[in-house]
N, C-alpha and C positions, 0 to 999 in steps of 0.2 A: 416631528416637533408640534404639528398641530395637534395632535391628540392630547397634549399637556394643557391646552387652553383652557378647558373647564377646570382643570386643578389651580392653574394660575389665577384663574378668575376668582375661585372659591377662598384661595389665600389672600388675593388681593381684598376681598369682601371681608375677610376676617380681621385683616391688618387694619385698613382703611377706614371701613364702616362699623368696624367691631362687631360684624354679624356673628352668631354663635350658629354651629354646624351640629347636627345630630351624630349619634355613632354610626348610623348607617351612610350618611354623607361623607364622613372620615373613610369609611369601608370602600365606598366607590371611588373616591379619589386615589386610594391606594391601590385599587384595582387597575384604574385608568394608568398611573405612573409604572406598575409592575407589568402591563401589558406593552406599554411603550418601551420600556427598557428591555424586554424579552425580545422584542421585535428588533430592535437595535442589534442585539447580542447574538441573535441567530441568523442575521441577513449576512451572507458571504460577500467578503469584499471583493470589488470590481478589480479584474486585472488592469495594471497600467499599461497604456498603450503609448509607445515611443512614436515620435514622429519621424517620418521617413525622411533622409537627406535629400 
């Protein structure tokens, strides 16, 4: 989730401050989002541990 902070900040700047981003900046945001999604999708789920009685 922390890896999405630059993308969220850039989008907030776009919406709130009406800043304009260059094509390379949009590409960088897309790369960050893709890397974050890839990390989440390829991380194996942790097995559930049941409490012992």
